[in-house]
TIVEX-44589 format. One record per residue (C-alpha): x, y, z. Coordinates in steps of 0.05 Angstrom, whole numbers. Example, Ala and Ser with C-alpha at 12.3 -4.5 7.8 and 13.67 -1.06 7.14 Angstrom:
BEGIN
xx; yy; zz
246; -90; 156
273; -21; 143
This chain:
BEGIN
xx; yy; zz
0; 3; -1
27; 68; -16
39; 114; 37
8; 183; 41
68; 222; 35
85; 186; -33
19; 216; -59
24; 289; -31
90; 318; -58
92; 389; -46
116; 403; -115
52; 377; -145
6; 412; -96
-22; 461; -147
0; 430; -212
-57; 428; -268
-84; 361; -267
-111; 368; -338
-90; 359; -409
-28; 409; -403
-11; 388; -334
-13; 312; -346
-16; 284; -415
13; 348; -452
65; 353; -398
84; 284; -406
94; 296; -483
145; 350; -462
183; 302; -417
183; 250; -469
219; 301; -512
267; 318; -461
282; 241; -446
292; 228; -522
340; 283; -525
377; 258; -468
385; 190; -498
408; 220; -563
461; 263; -530
484; 221; -476
476; 155; -511
478; 112; -447
484; 39; -448
472; -17; -398
534; 0; -357
523; 74; -352
519; 96; -281
464; 150; -275
449; 200; -222
380; 230; -221
379; 291; -177
306; 311; -152
258; 256; -149
196; 265; -112
148; 223; -66
96; 232; -118
75; 167; -155
5; 179; -180
16; 228; -238
41; 210; -308
93; 265; -303
123; 247; -239
193; 215; -238
186; 204; -310
258; 188; -319
253; 127; -278
192; 105; -319
224; 112; -385
296; 95; -375
313; 23; -401
367; 9; -352
336; 26; -282
381; -18; -241
436; 34; -258
403; 92; -229
417; 126; -161
367; 181; -146
364; 234; -91
309; 278; -68
286; 317; -8
219; 281; -4
216; 205; 7
224; 169; -60
243; 102; -29
186; 70; -59
223; 72; -128
268; 22; -94
214; -30; -90
184; -7; -161
255; -12; -197
299; -72; -179
369; -48; -168
356; 25; -165
381; 63; -105
350; 122; -67
383; 170; -21
344; 225; 20
384; 290; 22
375; 358; 55
370; 417; 11
434; 463; 3
474; 407; 25
532; 374; -13
514; 309; -50
534; 249; -12
577; 225; -70
652; 225; -92
677; 272; -147
660; 243; -213
628; 181; -183
574; 179; -239
577; 178; -312
521; 225; -323
476; 264; -278
406; 282; -294
359; 334; -264
293; 360; -284
252; 415; -260
293; 421; -195
341; 481; -198
287; 528; -199
271; 508; -125
341; 509; -104
331; 578; -74
366; 646; -90
423; 650; -142
479; 630; -101
442; 570; -75
428; 551; -147
500; 558; -164
516; 513; -109
466; 464; -134
495; 467; -202
567; 458; -180
552; 400; -139
518; 361; -196
577; 378; -241
627; 353; -181
597; 283; -177
587; 266; -251
628; 265; -312
571; 291; -357
508; 330; -338
441; 342; -365
397; 393; -330
330; 419; -347
287; 474; -320
218; 505; -339
230; 572; -380
206; 633; -340
186; 662; -410
132; 610; -423
67; 644; -420
35; 596; -368
69; 588; -301
58; 512; -287
72; 507; -216
12; 550; -203
-27; 544; -269
-31; 621; -272
-13; 656; -340
31; 716; -353
37; 744; -282
104; 712; -272
130; 761; -327
123; 816; -272
189; 826; -231
201; 773; -185
185; 814; -120
117; 833; -151
99; 765; -174
116; 738; -101
68; 793; -71
12; 775; -114
18; 703; -92
27; 716; -20
-30; 697; 28
-69; 659; -32
-72; 588; -42
-7; 592; -82
28; 623; -19
82; 566; -20
106; 592; -88
112; 664; -64
180; 645; -28
244; 647; -66
265; 585; -29
209; 549; -61
208; 578; -131
258; 621; -167
243; 617; -243
298; 626; -290
306; 655; -361
356; 626; -412
409; 673; -396
402; 664; -320
405; 591; -328
460; 588; -373
500; 635; -321
495; 586; -265
547; 536; -297
620; 542; -286
653; 577; -342
704; 524; -351
651; 471; -376
637; 476; -449
565; 467; -440
510; 470; -496
440; 493; -490
371; 467; -522
302; 499; -517
241; 452; -519
182; 485; -554
106; 471; -550
59; 510; -590
118; 556; -618
134; 575; -541
199; 555; -507
169; 511; -447
238; 482; -420
310; 499; -422
365; 444; -422
438; 457; -407
481; 398; -419
556; 379; -417
582; 315; -455
656; 293; -452
685; 276; -519
């Protein structure tokens, strides 16, 4: 029986549970996953770190990487919520619960590839986001990190259109005291533009970028690094 915690991730509390929030959202994630497989080209020996799994297991879009990856026994995943049910679901997978803003409990370059989707925007202020990125780059030889685009017309955490285009302090004041109050705090949601996202990565890395589009708008931003 699934524990309640596994069904009530804070990151899905206001997600749109309709066409965009579920089926269309999964199509976007499938596109992200297909691009990951193309550029990283993993095989059945590649050691993967997935940074940021959640306790949610009832939605099509949650923990999609584990659902799609053909070699789940090579995945180590971490999250601030309880994702231990993934160990039972995927034989050989390992889960570690971590504390936010702490170093990852792994050695330098321990993994072949680190993957993270829609997590860095929850890592806090700019310096905390930079620390989050540096830690991922430290523990993996190759990295693939995704975040929602602040320039997309719909803010998918709240389901509200356009108001996230306002200055961040104004956006947060509008959310304060509403049912979206959780997202009014920078520690919980700090959306990134294309430039802001790219600037988080160490300059010495030769990173590449990709924009995922839907209906002509950029919905997600990818920055990746692949050693030759």
